[in-house]
N, C-alpha and C positions, 0 to 999 in steps of 0.2 A: 401164270407167273412162276418164276423159278423157285420161290420159297415154298411152293406147294409140292415140289418134286419129292422130297422126303425130309425126315428129321435129321439134324446133324448127328454124326456118329464119330467115334474116336478110333484112330488107326495109328499105331506106333507113336503114341504121345501127341498126335495131331488131331484136332477137331476138324472134320471135313463136313462142309455144309450140304453137299449134294453128291449123288453118285455120278461119276464121269460117264458111266454106261448109258445114262439117260440121254436120248438123242438131243433134246433141247439144251441141256447143260453142255454137252460136248460141242454142239454147234456154236453156242454163245462163246465158249472159251476159244475155239478156233477162230471165230470171227474177230474177237477182241485181240488175240495174239498175232494173227497173221494178216488181218485186213484193217485193223484199227477201226472197226465198226462201232460207231458211237452208240448205237442202240444196244448192241451186245454189251458194251462197257457199262452203259447205264443200268441195264438189267442185272448184271453181275454186281455192280455197286449197290444196287437196291438190296440184293440178297445179303451182301456183307453188312450194309448199314442196319438192316432190320435185325440181323443176328446180334450185332454189337449193342444195339439199343435195347434189345430184349434181355441180353445176357448180363449187362452191367448196369446196375441201378443208377439212377440219375446222380445221386450224391457221390458216386465213385468214378464217374466218367472222366472227370478232369485228371484223374490219376492214371488213366490208361494211355499207353503209348504204342501206337501201331507202327511196326517196322516192316515195310514191304521188302521182299527179296529183290536185291539190285541185279542189274545185268552188267556184264563186263563192258568196258568202253567200246570194244570192237563190236559186240552184239548190239549195243545201243546205236552205234553208227550205222550198222547194217539195217536194222529194223526202223530206226528213227524215233522210237518211243519204247517205254517200258510199260507193257499192258498192266502189270500188277500195280504199278504206281498210279496209272490212270484209273483203274478200278477202285483203288483206295480213295482217291480224291472224289470219285463219283459217289462214294458212300457217305460223303460229308453231310449232305442235307438230312440224313437220318441219324447221324451220330456226330453232331456238331462239337461236342466237348471232348472228343477223343483226339489226342495229339498225334500228328503224323510226322514221322522222322524219316525223310527220304534219303538222308546222307549219313545217318548213324552207322549203318552197315555198308561196307563197300566190297565189291567183287574185284579182287586185286589182280586176277589173271583170267584170261579167256580160256574157256574149256569147251570141248565138243558137246553137242546136245546130249542130254542124259537119255533121251528116248530110245536110242538104239543100243544102249549099253546094258550089260548084265549087272546084277546087284554088286558083285565084287568090283567090277570096273567102275561103277558109279561111285563107290566109296573112295577108290583111288583117284578118280577124276576130280573130285571136289576137295580132297584133303588139303587143308590150309588155304583154300581159295578166298575166304572171307576175312576181312579185317574191320576193326572198329575205328572210325575216324574221331577227330576232336569233337567233343560234344559237351553240353551242359545238362544232360539228363542224369538225375540222381541214380546211383548204382542200385538203390532199393526200389526204383520205379517198376511198375508192372508193365513189362514189354509183351507185345503180341507180335510174333513173327508171322508174316502173312505171305502166302504164295497162291498161285492160281490152281495148280494141280499137285497132288502128292501121290507118288506111285510107291516108291520104297521108303520114303521119308528121309533120304540121304541129304537132300539140299537143306531142308529145314534143320535137321540134326547138326549138320556142319555149321550152319549159321548160328545156331544156339550155342555150339561149342565156342565159337569166336566171341560171342557176347559174354559167356561165362568166364572165359579167360580174361576178359577185360574187367571183370568184377561184378557184372550184373547178377542179381540173385533171384529174380522172379520173371521167368520167361515162359510164355505159353506159345504153342504152335497152332496155326490156323490155316486152312486151305479152303478154297471154294469147292473143290471136288477131289474125290478119290475113286 
């Protein structure tokens, strides 16, 4: 099982649940991202759900708001799905009381993939790419930004900046792997 790969660790203000260098983790993420492999999505959802369930005591779960990193409209059309969103919903059986907000954060312009860019190019690539849509989430809510992989932390940091500009005050960053 993926949860046995290693303990979560923190990288650039982001909690990462597993090492990307672990072959099983990397394979599951690739299968979820590029092949929409339901088994891989379920395993990654299980990892996420178990972490959320263990980290947030039962009495606070209803106060936790999970915000998956969105894809641009173009990338969503190309791929046909957002693997981060599917993994988030797959975590639901283990973390039933955590709210999922799939439209709170929006990616307002298409960007090239981050994987081939340098750190400075990544920062420039994502500058101002996220916006907060209409919502009923209290600005004091505990938000957890969630992505599948964190490399430099640029995507999650830029998303957190957009939420902070909108007035949110309690934002954590979480990724499946680093």
